[in-house]
C-alpha positions as CSV (number, residue, x, y, z in Angstrom):
1,M,-41.5,-27.1,26.5
2,A,-42.7,-28.0,29.2
3,G,-46.2,-27.5,30.7
4,V,-48.0,-27.2,28.4
5,P,-51.5,-26.7,29.8
6,S,-54.8,-29.5,29.3
7,W,-57.6,-27.1,28.7
8,E,-57.2,-26.4,25.6
9,P,-54.2,-27.9,22.9
10,L,-51.5,-24.3,21.8
11,D,-51.1,-23.4,18.6
12,L,-47.6,-23.4,17.5
13,L,-47.5,-21.0,14.8
14,R,-48.8,-18.5,17.2
15,V,-45.4,-19.3,19.5
16,G,-43.1,-18.8,16.4
17,I,-43.3,-22.2,15.1
18,P,-43.2,-22.9,11.5
19,P,-45.2,-26.8,11.2
20,L,-43.3,-30.0,10.7
21,G,-42.4,-31.6,7.9
22,D,-42.4,-30.8,4.5
23,G,-38.7,-30.8,4.5
24,N,-38.7,-29.4,8.2
25,Q,-36.7,-32.2,10.0
26,S,-37.4,-30.5,13.6
27,K,-38.5,-32.1,16.2
28,I,-40.8,-30.8,19.3
29,V,-40.6,-32.1,22.7
30,F,-43.3,-30.9,25.2
31,T,-44.4,-31.9,28.6
32,T,-47.7,-31.6,29.9
33,R,-49.9,-32.9,33.2
34,S,-52.4,-34.7,30.7
35,A,-52.3,-37.4,28.8
36,D,-55.4,-35.3,26.8
37,V,-53.0,-32.9,25.0
38,C,-50.9,-35.2,23.8
39,G,-53.5,-36.2,21.5
40,G,-54.6,-32.8,21.3
41,M,-51.4,-31.7,20.4
42,A,-51.0,-34.4,17.6
43,A,-47.7,-35.9,19.4
44,Q,-46.8,-38.8,17.5
45,K,-44.9,-40.6,20.4
46,S,-45.8,-40.2,24.5
47,I,-43.7,-41.2,27.5
48,K,-45.1,-41.2,30.9
49,V,-43.0,-40.5,33.4
50,E,-43.4,-42.4,35.9
51,C,-42.0,-42.1,40.1
52,L,-38.6,-43.1,40.7
53,E,-37.0,-46.4,42.1
54,E,-36.8,-47.0,45.4
55,K,-33.0,-46.6,45.0
56,E,-33.1,-43.8,42.3
57,A,-35.7,-41.7,44.6
58,L,-33.2,-42.1,47.9
59,S,-30.1,-41.4,45.6
60,L,-32.1,-37.9,44.9
61,F,-33.4,-37.6,48.4
62,Q,-29.3,-37.9,49.7
63,A,-28.5,-35.8,47.0
64,K,-30.6,-32.4,48.4
65,V,-30.0,-33.1,51.8
66,G,-26.7,-33.3,51.9
67,E,-23.3,-35.5,53.2
68,D,-23.2,-33.1,56.0
69,T,-26.4,-33.7,57.4
70,L,-26.8,-36.9,56.4
71,N,-23.0,-37.5,58.0
72,S,-24.0,-36.1,61.3
73,H,-25.4,-39.0,63.2
74,P,-25.0,-42.5,62.6
75,D,-28.6,-43.3,63.1
76,I,-29.4,-41.0,60.1
77,P,-29.0,-42.2,57.2
78,K,-31.2,-45.3,58.0
79,L,-33.9,-42.5,58.8
80,A,-33.4,-40.5,55.6
81,E,-34.7,-44.3,53.5
82,M,-37.4,-43.9,55.9
83,V,-38.6,-40.6,55.1
84,S,-37.2,-41.0,51.2
85,K,-40.0,-44.1,51.3
86,E,-42.7,-42.0,52.5
87,C,-42.2,-39.8,49.5
88,K,-43.4,-42.7,47.1
89,G,-41.0,-41.8,44.5
90,L,-42.2,-38.8,43.3
91,P,-39.1,-36.1,42.7
92,L,-40.8,-33.0,43.8
93,A,-42.2,-34.2,46.9
94,L,-37.9,-35.9,47.5
95,I,-36.7,-32.4,46.2
96,V,-38.8,-31.0,49.1
97,I,-38.8,-32.9,52.3
98,A,-34.8,-33.2,51.5
99,R,-34.6,-29.3,52.1
100,A,-37.0,-29.2,55.3
101,M,-35.0,-31.9,56.1
102,A,-30.9,-30.9,55.5
103,S,-30.7,-28.9,58.7
104,A,-32.1,-31.8,61.0
105,K,-29.0,-32.9,62.5
106,T,-29.7,-34.9,65.2
107,P,-31.8,-39.0,65.4
108,E,-34.7,-36.8,66.9
109,E,-35.5,-34.2,65.0
110,W,-35.8,-36.8,61.9
111,E,-38.1,-39.4,64.0
112,R,-40.5,-36.0,65.0
113,N,-40.4,-34.7,60.8
114,W,-40.6,-38.5,59.9
115,Q,-44.2,-39.0,62.3
116,K,-45.1,-35.3,61.1
117,L,-44.7,-37.0,57.7
118,R,-46.7,-39.5,57.9
119,L,-49.7,-37.4,60.2
120,Y,-49.2,-34.2,59.6
121,P,-47.1,-33.6,56.0
122,K,-48.7,-29.7,55.4
123,D,-46.6,-29.2,59.0
124,I,-43.6,-29.8,57.2
125,S,-42.1,-26.8,56.1
126,G,-42.1,-26.0,52.4
127,T,-45.1,-28.2,51.7
128,E,-47.6,-25.9,51.0
129,N,-46.0,-23.6,49.3
130,D,-43.3,-25.8,46.9
131,L,-45.1,-29.0,46.8
132,F,-49.0,-29.0,47.0
133,S,-49.6,-25.5,45.8
134,V,-47.1,-26.9,43.1
135,L,-49.2,-30.2,42.1
136,A,-53.3,-28.7,42.8
137,F,-52.1,-26.8,39.0
138,S,-53.2,-30.5,38.2
139,Y,-56.2,-30.1,40.3
140,D,-57.1,-26.2,39.1
141,S,-57.0,-27.7,35.7
142,L,-60.0,-30.1,35.8
143,R,-62.6,-28.9,33.7
144,D,-65.8,-29.2,36.0
145,E,-66.7,-28.8,39.6
146,A,-68.7,-31.9,39.8
147,T,-65.3,-33.5,38.4
148,K,-63.1,-31.9,41.2
149,S,-65.3,-33.2,43.7
150,C,-64.9,-36.6,43.1
151,F,-61.0,-35.9,42.8
152,L,-61.0,-34.5,46.6
153,Y,-63.4,-37.7,47.9
154,C,-60.6,-40.3,47.1
155,S,-58.5,-38.1,49.6
156,L,-61.5,-39.8,52.0
157,F,-59.3,-43.8,51.5
158,P,-56.5,-44.4,53.6
159,E,-53.3,-44.4,52.2
160,D,-52.2,-46.7,49.7
161,Y,-55.9,-48.6,49.5
162,Q,-57.0,-50.1,46.3
163,I,-60.8,-48.9,45.3
164,P,-62.8,-50.4,43.8
165,S,-63.8,-48.4,40.9
166,E,-67.8,-49.1,41.1
167,H,-68.1,-49.0,44.3
168,L,-66.0,-45.3,44.0
169,I,-68.3,-44.3,41.6
170,Q,-71.6,-45.4,43.1
171,L,-70.3,-43.2,45.9
172,W,-70.1,-40.3,44.2
173,I,-74.0,-40.8,42.4
174,G,-74.9,-41.2,46.6
175,E,-72.6,-37.8,47.0
176,G,-75.1,-36.2,44.4
177,F,-71.5,-35.0,42.2
178,L,-73.5,-36.6,39.6
179,D,-76.8,-35.7,39.9
180,E,-77.4,-34.0,36.1
181,Y,-78.0,-37.7,34.5
182,D,-81.8,-38.8,35.6
183,D,-80.2,-41.9,34.9
184,I,-78.5,-44.1,37.2
185,Q,-76.1,-46.3,34.1
186,E,-75.6,-43.1,32.2
187,A,-74.2,-42.0,35.8
188,R,-71.9,-44.7,35.7
189,N,-71.0,-43.8,32.4
190,Q,-69.9,-40.0,33.5
191,G,-68.4,-41.4,36.6
192,G,-66.4,-43.5,34.3
193,K,-65.4,-40.8,32.1
194,I,-64.1,-39.4,35.5
195,T,-62.2,-41.7,36.1
196,Q,-60.4,-41.8,33.2
197,M,-59.8,-38.2,32.9
198,L,-58.6,-38.3,36.5
199,K,-55.9,-41.6,35.2
200,H,-55.1,-38.8,33.1
201,A,-54.2,-36.0,34.6
202,C,-52.3,-38.0,37.0
203,L,-53.8,-37.6,39.8
204,L,-55.8,-41.4,40.5
205,E,-53.2,-44.5,39.0
206,V,-54.6,-47.9,37.7
207,G,-54.3,-50.0,41.2
208,K,-54.6,-53.4,41.2
209,D,-57.1,-56.1,41.7
210,P,-56.2,-57.9,45.3
211,S,-58.9,-61.0,44.0
212,L,-57.2,-61.4,40.9
213,L,-60.2,-61.7,39.5
214,D,-59.7,-58.6,36.8
215,E,-61.9,-56.0,38.5
216,E,-61.0,-52.0,37.4
217,Y,-59.5,-50.3,40.6
218,V,-57.4,-47.0,41.2
219,K,-55.7,-45.5,43.6
220,M,-54.1,-42.3,44.7
221,H,-50.5,-41.6,44.9
222,D,-49.7,-40.5,48.7
223,V,-48.2,-37.2,48.3
224,I,-51.0,-36.6,45.8
225,R,-53.4,-37.9,48.2
226,D,-52.2,-35.5,51.3
227,M,-52.7,-32.7,48.9
228,A,-55.9,-33.5,48.0
229,L,-56.7,-33.3,51.6
230,W,-55.2,-30.1,52.3
231,L,-57.2,-28.5,49.4
232,A,-60.4,-30.1,50.5
233,C,-59.9,-28.7,53.9
234,E,-59.8,-25.3,52.2
235,K,-55.9,-25.6,52.1
236,G,-55.4,-26.6,55.4
237,K,-57.9,-23.5,57.0
238,K,-60.2,-26.3,58.6
239,K,-58.1,-28.7,59.6
240,N,-61.2,-31.4,60.6
241,K,-63.4,-30.3,57.5
242,F,-62.2,-34.1,56.2
243,V,-62.4,-36.3,59.0
244,V,-60.5,-39.2,58.2
245,K,-59.0,-42.6,60.5
246,D,-56.9,-45.2,59.9
247,R,-55.9,-47.8,62.0
248,V,-56.2,-45.6,64.7
249,G,-57.8,-48.0,67.7
250,L,-59.3,-46.3,70.0
251,I,-61.1,-42.8,69.2
252,S,-62.0,-40.8,72.6
253,A,-64.8,-38.2,73.2
254,Q,-62.5,-35.2,73.4
255,E,-60.9,-36.1,69.7
256,V,-65.1,-36.7,68.7
257,Q,-65.8,-32.9,69.4
258,K,-63.3,-31.6,67.1
259,W,-65.4,-32.8,64.5
260,K,-68.3,-30.2,65.0
261,D,-68.0,-28.8,61.8
262,A,-66.9,-31.6,59.7
263,Q,-68.4,-32.6,56.6
264,R,-67.0,-36.3,56.2
265,I,-66.1,-38.6,58.5
266,A,-63.5,-41.5,57.8
267,L,-63.2,-44.1,59.8
268,W,-60.8,-47.0,59.0
269,N,-59.3,-50.6,60.0
270,E,-60.6,-51.5,63.4
271,T,-61.3,-47.9,64.6
272,I,-63.8,-47.4,67.6
273,I,-64.8,-44.4,69.1
274,E,-65.0,-45.0,72.6
275,E,-68.7,-44.0,74.3
276,L,-69.9,-40.3,75.1
277,R,-71.4,-38.1,78.2
278,E,-73.9,-37.1,75.3
279,P,-74.3,-36.8,71.7
280,P,-72.2,-35.5,69.8
281,R,-73.5,-32.7,66.6
282,F,-72.8,-32.7,63.3
283,P,-74.5,-30.0,62.1
284,N,-72.8,-30.1,58.4
285,T,-71.4,-33.8,58.0
286,E,-72.6,-34.8,54.7
287,T,-70.7,-38.5,54.7
288,V,-70.0,-41.3,57.5
289,I,-67.7,-44.4,55.7
290,G,-66.7,-47.1,58.3
291,C,-65.6,-47.8,61.6
292,I,-66.9,-51.2,63.4
293,K,-68.4,-49.8,66.1
294,F,-70.9,-45.8,67.2
295,P,-71.1,-45.3,70.7
296,S,-74.6,-44.6,71.1
297,G,-76.5,-41.2,70.4
298,F,-74.1,-40.7,67.6
299,F,-76.1,-39.9,64.9
300,T,-78.3,-39.1,66.2
301,S,-78.0,-35.4,65.0
302,M,-76.6,-35.1,61.6
303,P,-79.3,-32.7,60.6
304,V,-77.9,-32.7,56.2
305,I,-76.8,-36.2,56.6
306,R,-76.4,-37.7,53.2
307,V,-74.5,-41.1,52.8
308,L,-73.5,-43.4,55.3
309,D,-71.1,-46.3,54.1
310,F,-70.6,-49.7,56.4
311,S,-69.3,-51.8,53.8
312,N,-66.6,-54.3,54.3
313,V,-66.1,-53.1,58.9
314,G,-67.9,-55.9,60.5
315,I,-69.9,-53.3,62.4
316,C,-72.5,-55.6,64.4
317,K,-75.1,-53.9,65.7
318,F,-76.7,-51.0,63.7
319,P,-77.9,-47.7,65.5
320,A,-80.9,-47.6,65.6
321,E,-81.5,-44.3,65.4
322,I,-80.0,-44.0,61.8
323,G,-84.2,-44.9,60.9
324,N,-84.8,-41.3,61.6
325,L,-82.3,-39.2,59.7
326,A,-85.3,-37.5,57.4
327,T,-82.4,-36.2,54.7
328,L,-80.4,-40.2,54.2
329,Q,-80.0,-40.4,50.8
330,Y,-77.4,-43.8,50.7
331,L,-77.2,-46.2,52.6
332,N,-73.8,-49.8,52.3
333,L,-74.2,-52.6,54.9
334,S,-73.2,-55.0,52.7
335,R,-71.3,-57.5,54.1
336,T,-70.6,-56.7,57.7
337,R,-72.2,-58.3,61.0
338,I,-75.7,-57.1,60.7
339,E,-78.3,-60.1,60.9
340,H,-81.8,-57.8,61.2
341,L,-82.3,-54.8,60.5
342,P,-84.9,-52.1,62.7
343,I,-88.6,-51.4,61.7
344,E,-87.1,-48.0,62.0
345,L,-85.4,-48.1,58.3
346,K,-89.3,-47.9,57.0
347,N,-89.1,-43.9,58.1
348,L,-86.1,-43.2,55.3
349,K,-88.3,-41.5,53.2
350,K,-85.4,-40.1,50.9
351,L,-83.6,-43.3,50.7
352,R,-82.4,-43.4,47.2
353,F,-80.1,-46.3,47.5
354,L,-79.6,-49.4,49.5
355,M,-77.5,-52.3,49.8
356,L,-77.3,-55.3,51.8
357,Y,-74.7,-58.0,50.6
358,G,-75.3,-61.1,53.5
359,F,-77.8,-60.8,55.3
360,F,-81.0,-62.9,56.5
361,S,-83.8,-61.1,55.9
362,L,-86.1,-58.0,56.5
363,P,-88.5,-56.4,58.1
364,N,-92.0,-57.1,56.0
365,Q,-93.2,-54.2,53.9
366,M,-90.0,-52.0,54.4
367,V,-88.6,-52.2,51.1
368,S,-91.9,-51.3,50.0
369,S,-92.1,-48.0,52.5
370,L,-89.1,-46.9,51.1
371,S,-90.8,-44.5,48.5
372,S,-87.5,-43.0,46.6
373,L,-85.5,-46.1,45.6
374,Q,-84.1,-45.9,43.0
375,L,-81.5,-48.5,43.7
376,F,-81.5,-52.1,45.7
377,S,-79.2,-55.1,46.1
378,V,-79.3,-57.8,48.9
379,T,-78.5,-61.2,48.6
380,F,-79.4,-63.2,51.7
381,L,-77.5,-66.4,53.2
382,S,-81.6,-67.7,53.8
383,L,-84.8,-67.3,52.7
384,S,-87.5,-69.3,51.5
385,P,-88.8,-69.0,48.1
386,V,-92.6,-67.4,49.6
387,D,-90.1,-64.5,50.9
388,E,-88.5,-64.1,47.7
389,I,-91.3,-63.8,46.1
390,M,-92.9,-60.9,48.9
391,L,-90.5,-58.8,48.6
392,L,-90.3,-59.2,44.4
393,E,-93.6,-57.9,44.9
394,E,-92.2,-55.3,47.1
395,L,-89.8,-53.6,45.2
396,E,-92.6,-53.8,42.0
397,Q,-94.9,-50.7,44.0
398,L,-91.9,-48.8,44.1
399,E,-92.0,-45.9,41.8
400,H,-88.6,-45.2,41.0
401,I,-87.0,-48.4,41.4
402,N,-85.2,-48.8,38.1
403,D,-81.7,-50.9,39.6
404,I,-82.2,-53.5,42.0
405,S,-79.0,-56.5,41.9
406,I,-80.9,-59.6,43.8
407,M,-79.8,-63.6,44.5
408,L,-83.3,-65.8,43.9
409,T,-83.1,-69.4,45.3
410,S,-86.1,-71.0,43.6
411,I,-87.8,-71.3,39.7
412,Q,-91.2,-70.0,41.4
413,S,-89.4,-66.6,42.4
414,I,-87.3,-66.4,39.2
415,Q,-90.5,-66.6,36.7
416,R,-92.3,-64.1,39.5
417,L,-89.5,-61.7,38.4
418,F,-89.5,-62.4,34.9
419,K,-93.6,-62.7,35.2
420,S,-92.7,-58.8,36.1
421,H,-91.8,-56.0,33.2
422,K,-91.0,-53.9,35.3
423,L,-89.1,-55.6,37.0
424,R,-87.7,-57.0,34.0
425,R,-86.7,-54.0,33.0
426,S,-85.3,-52.8,36.3
427,T,-83.0,-55.7,37.8
428,T,-79.4,-55.0,36.7
429,D,-77.6,-57.8,38.2
430,L,-79.5,-61.7,39.3
431,Q,-77.6,-64.6,40.7
432,L,-79.0,-68.0,40.9
433,K,-78.3,-70.1,43.6
434,L,-81.0,-72.8,42.8
435,R,-82.1,-75.2,45.7
436,M,-82.0,-79.1,45.2
437,G,-84.5,-81.1,42.9
438,E,-84.3,-77.7,39.8
439,N,-81.9,-78.9,37.0
440,Q,-83.4,-76.5,34.8
441,V,-83.9,-72.7,34.3
442,Q,-85.2,-70.2,32.3
443,L,-84.0,-67.1,31.0
444,V,-86.6,-64.5,29.6
445,S,-85.7,-62.3,27.0
446,P,-85.9,-59.6,26.5
447,S,-84.1,-57.7,30.3
448,H,-81.8,-55.7,30.9
449,I,-79.7,-57.6,32.7
450,K,-75.8,-56.4,32.9
451,E,-74.8,-58.6,34.8
452,L,-75.8,-62.7,35.5
453,S,-74.0,-65.5,38.2
454,L,-75.5,-69.1,38.4
455,V,-74.0,-69.8,41.8
456,M,-73.8,-73.4,43.7
457,C,-76.9,-74.6,41.7
458,D,-76.0,-78.7,42.1
459,E,-78.4,-79.8,40.0
460,L,-78.5,-77.2,36.8
461,E,-78.2,-79.2,33.8
462,E,-80.4,-76.7,31.1
463,V,-80.7,-73.2,30.3
464,K,-83.1,-72.3,28.0
465,I,-84.1,-69.0,26.5
466,I,-87.7,-67.8,26.3
467,H,-88.8,-65.1,24.2
468,F,-92.0,-63.3,26.7
469,E,-94.1,-64.5,24.0
470,K,-92.7,-68.0,26.0
471,Q,-91.1,-69.3,23.2
472,V,-88.9,-71.5,23.0
473,V,-85.8,-70.4,21.2
474,P,-84.1,-72.7,19.2
475,S,-79.6,-72.4,21.0
476,K,-78.5,-72.6,17.9
477,F,-80.3,-69.7,15.9
478,P,-80.6,-66.9,18.2
479,N,-82.2,-63.6,16.8
480,P,-81.9,-59.2,18.1
481,Q,-85.0,-59.6,19.4
482,C,-84.6,-63.0,21.5
483,C,-80.8,-61.2,22.5
484,F,-79.2,-60.2,25.7
485,N,-78.7,-57.7,24.5
486,H,-77.4,-55.6,27.9
487,L,-75.7,-58.9,29.3
488,L,-71.9,-57.6,29.9
489,S,-70.9,-60.5,32.7
490,V,-71.4,-63.9,33.2
491,N,-70.6,-65.8,36.1
492,I,-70.5,-69.3,36.6
493,L,-69.3,-70.9,40.1
494,A,-69.7,-74.9,41.1
495,C,-72.2,-75.5,39.1
496,N,-71.8,-79.4,38.5
497,K,-73.8,-80.9,35.7
498,L,-73.6,-77.8,33.3
499,M,-72.0,-79.6,30.3
500,N,-71.7,-76.4,28.5
501,L,-72.7,-73.0,27.8
502,N,-74.0,-73.0,24.8
503,W,-76.7,-70.1,25.8
504,L,-73.8,-67.5,25.9
505,I,-74.9,-66.9,21.9
506,H,-77.6,-65.2,23.3
507,A,-75.1,-62.5,24.3
508,P,-73.3,-60.8,22.1
509,K,-72.1,-57.7,23.9
510,L,-70.8,-60.6,26.5
511,Q,-67.4,-58.9,28.0
512,R,-66.5,-60.4,31.0
513,L,-66.7,-64.4,31.3
514,R,-66.0,-65.9,34.5
515,I,-66.2,-70.3,35.0
516,E,-64.3,-71.9,38.0
517,Y,-65.1,-75.4,39.8
518,C,-67.9,-77.0,36.8
519,K,-66.7,-80.3,37.4
520,N,-68.1,-81.9,34.4
521,L,-68.4,-78.6,32.4
522,E,-66.7,-79.6,28.5
523,K,-67.6,-77.4,25.4
524,V,-67.7,-73.5,26.6
525,I,-70.2,-73.6,23.5
526,E,-70.5,-76.3,21.7
527,D,-71.2,-75.1,18.0
528,E,-73.2,-77.5,15.6
529,R,-73.2,-73.9,12.7
530,S,-70.6,-74.0,9.6
531,E,-67.6,-72.2,11.1
532,G,-67.6,-68.4,10.5
533,S,-71.2,-67.9,11.1
534,E,-72.6,-64.8,12.4
535,I,-75.4,-64.0,15.3
536,E,-77.9,-62.6,13.2
537,S,-77.7,-59.1,14.7
538,G,-74.3,-59.3,13.2
539,L,-71.9,-59.7,16.4
540,S,-70.0,-62.5,16.3
541,V,-69.6,-64.8,18.8
542,F,-67.1,-63.0,21.6
543,S,-66.4,-60.7,19.6
544,R,-66.6,-58.0,22.6
545,L,-65.3,-60.2,24.9
546,I,-62.7,-58.9,27.2
547,R,-61.9,-61.3,30.1
548,L,-61.9,-64.6,30.2
549,H,-61.2,-66.5,33.7
550,L,-61.6,-70.3,33.1
551,F,-60.5,-72.0,36.9
552,R,-61.1,-75.7,37.9
553,L,-62.3,-77.2,34.9
554,P,-60.6,-80.3,34.8
555,K,-63.4,-82.0,32.2
556,L,-63.0,-79.4,29.6
557,E,-61.7,-79.3,26.2
558,S,-62.9,-76.7,24.2
559,I,-63.9,-73.5,24.3
560,Y,-65.5,-73.0,20.7
561,E,-65.4,-74.8,17.7
562,H,-63.9,-72.9,15.3
563,P,-61.5,-70.4,15.2
564,L,-62.4,-66.4,16.6
565,P,-61.1,-62.7,16.1
566,F,-61.8,-62.2,19.6
567,P,-61.2,-57.8,18.6
568,S,-61.4,-57.0,21.7
569,L,-60.0,-59.3,24.4
570,W,-57.4,-58.2,26.7
571,R,-56.6,-60.9,29.3
572,I,-57.3,-65.1,30.1
573,F,-56.5,-67.0,33.2
574,V,-56.9,-70.7,32.9
575,W,-56.2,-72.2,35.5
576,G,-56.4,-76.2,36.7
577,C,-58.2,-76.5,33.5
578,P,-55.5,-80.0,31.5
579,R,-58.2,-81.1,29.0
580,L,-58.0,-77.7,27.4
581,K,-55.7,-77.7,24.7
582,K,-57.0,-75.5,22.0
583,L,-57.3,-72.2,22.6
584,P,-59.5,-71.0,19.5
585,F,-57.8,-67.9,18.3
586,D,-57.8,-67.5,14.9
587,S,-54.7,-65.0,13.2
588,S,-56.0,-61.7,13.3
589,I,-55.1,-61.7,17.5
590,C,-51.5,-61.7,16.4
591,M,-52.2,-57.9,15.2
592,S,-54.9,-57.3,18.5
593,K,-53.4,-54.4,20.4
594,N,-56.1,-54.9,22.9
595,L,-54.6,-58.9,24.5
596,E,-52.0,-58.2,27.1
597,N,-51.6,-61.3,28.9
598,I,-52.4,-65.0,29.4
599,K,-52.0,-65.8,33.1
600,G,-51.6,-70.3,33.2
601,Q,-49.8,-72.8,34.8
602,Q,-46.7,-73.1,32.5
603,K,-47.3,-76.9,32.3
604,W,-50.5,-76.0,30.2
605,W,-48.8,-73.9,28.2
606,D,-46.3,-76.1,26.7
607,G,-48.8,-78.5,26.3
608,L,-51.2,-76.3,24.3
609,E,-52.1,-77.3,20.1
610,W,-51.0,-75.0,17.9
611,N,-53.1,-75.1,14.1
612,D,-50.2,-72.6,13.0
613,Q,-46.8,-71.8,15.2
614,T,-46.5,-68.0,14.2
615,L,-50.0,-68.2,16.4
616,M,-47.5,-69.6,19.4
617,H,-44.2,-67.7,18.9
618,N,-46.7,-64.4,18.9
619,L,-48.3,-64.6,22.2
620,T,-45.3,-66.4,24.1
621,P,-44.2,-62.7,25.4
622,I,-47.5,-62.4,26.9
623,F,-47.8,-65.9,28.6
624,S,-47.3,-65.6,32.7
625,T,-47.4,-68.1,35.6
626,R,-48.1,-64.7,37.8
C-alpha cells in the first residue's frame, strides 16, 4: 500500500484485509510520508528511505535525460552532473528536473537552466505541478496553522544552513506562532514537539552540530526549502512575500523598492544594501533578519514590524530609528559588533524579548523602561559589580519578566540575585565569571536555573549549596528540598583550582555536563557514600545525563567512584584526559538503547581498564575518534 495518510491510521479490515497473526502468514508493506503513521499502524519494522547517494542520483538523472541529449555536446555530461547535485538525491526532483532538461541540446541552455534552478527553481518546467504540488501534500497534512507557519519560517534560512533548534524555536515564539502558551518554557517545549513533528514528516532533517558540542540543529533539504518558499509566496503568485538573499553582495535601491509587499526579509552572509535616496516603505513587513549594514532610514516606515534579528552578522552600528518601532516585540543583537545602544530603545514599550550577548554597557534605566519585557539575555564584556547590581534591580522592577539569562562577575551580584525571590524564580541561565580573589561561591536552593556555567573563575576552589534560609547543605547528604531540580545543563570552563564537582549531586535531573580546561580537576564526583546509594529524591546520580563532554583535563582520574547505570546517556566525548582509566558503567549500559557514540583518542580508549571485559566488547563498536 502506497501513501498511507498521516491524519488517521488505516483500518485494514475496512479495506478487506483480514487480521494478521493467528496463523495468517500474510505480510503488509506500506509507505507513508510520516513516521507517526508507522506507530499508529503498529508496524513491526520501520525503514526510513533516505535520499539517493550522489552516484545513484546521477544515474537516475542521466537515465531520465536520455543518451541523445547527453551525447549532443561534450560539455553536457559535466553540466548534467552539476544539475543533478542541485537535487540533493531526492528522486522526484531528479525525475522532474531531468524531464525538463531532456530537450536542452546546447551547453548554453544547460547553464541557463542550472542558474535558474539555483535561483528561481519554480521557473523550471514542471517543478510547480509535478514537484512542488506533490511535495506540498506533506505540508497540507500538518495538523494546524501554527505548525505550518513554523515550517514555512524555516525557508528564511539559506540553503544547507545548520539551524540551531533553540534559536529557531525562540524566533517562532517571538513571531507569535506559539502565543497560546503563556509560559515561555511551555512554548519552548511545544516548539520542540513541532521540530520533531516536522522531522517525522520528512519536512526537516537532523542537522550537524558545527561546534561539536552536541547542540541540536535542524536543516531543510534544498528542494523542500524551494517548495516552502513557493508556498510562502502563495504558490509563486507573490514573489517577494518572503525575501531571502544569501551572499549577493550589494543590493541596489531598485531591488529594495520591489520589497514593498514583503512580509519577511532575510539577508545573509555579507549582504549590504546601498544608500537610498528616500526611506523605503514596508507596510506589511513583520520580520527582518540579518544584514551587516542598513542604509539610513531603512526602518523608518515599518508599522507592523514584530521581529528584528541581527545576531551573528557583524553589524557595527545600531540604527537609531529602531527606537521608534512601536510594534517591535523581539530584538536580538547577540554576537554583533555593536558596543552601545541608543537611549531611544526605552520607547519600545511592546518589546517582549531582548537578547544582548557580548555587550559593553547599557544606558541606565533602559531595561526598566521596557514594561512588556518577558525574556532578557545578556553577557557583558566589561561591567562593574555596581553596574551589575543596578541592572538586577532594574530587572526586578519588571512586572512580566520570567526568563533571564545573565553573566555575573562578583559575589555581591550573585548574592543580590539569590536574595530576590523574583530574580531567583526568573533566572534560567546563569553564567559566572568571578573576579580575582574570589575562591568560593554559594548557590541558593531552590532556584529555577536550567543552565549554569562557571567560566574562567581562576581562583574558584569550592562551590557550596545553601537553602534560602541560609543553611549550608552538606554535599554528601542532599535532600529534595535542597536540590536544583530544574538544572539541566552545566558547563565548567577553565576553572583551574577546582578539584571536584561534588555539588553536582544536587542536580538530580542533569542532562548535559561539559567540562573543559580545568587543570587540577581530579574527580567529577568524589563519592564517600556506600555503593548504589541514591539521592533522597529517588533519582540516582547521573540518571538523567544525556551528554557528557570532557576536554583537556590532564589530572582527571575519575567521573564517579562506583559503577552507575546511566540509563539516559546518549553521547560521550573525552579528549585530553590521559589519567582517566575507567568509565563508571555498570553492566546495564550494554542493554541501553540510548547510548549511540563514545568519541575520544584511540590511545585513551586502548588504555582503559575494564572490570568486565564484556563491557569493552559491547562498547567498542560505538567508539570513534571523530
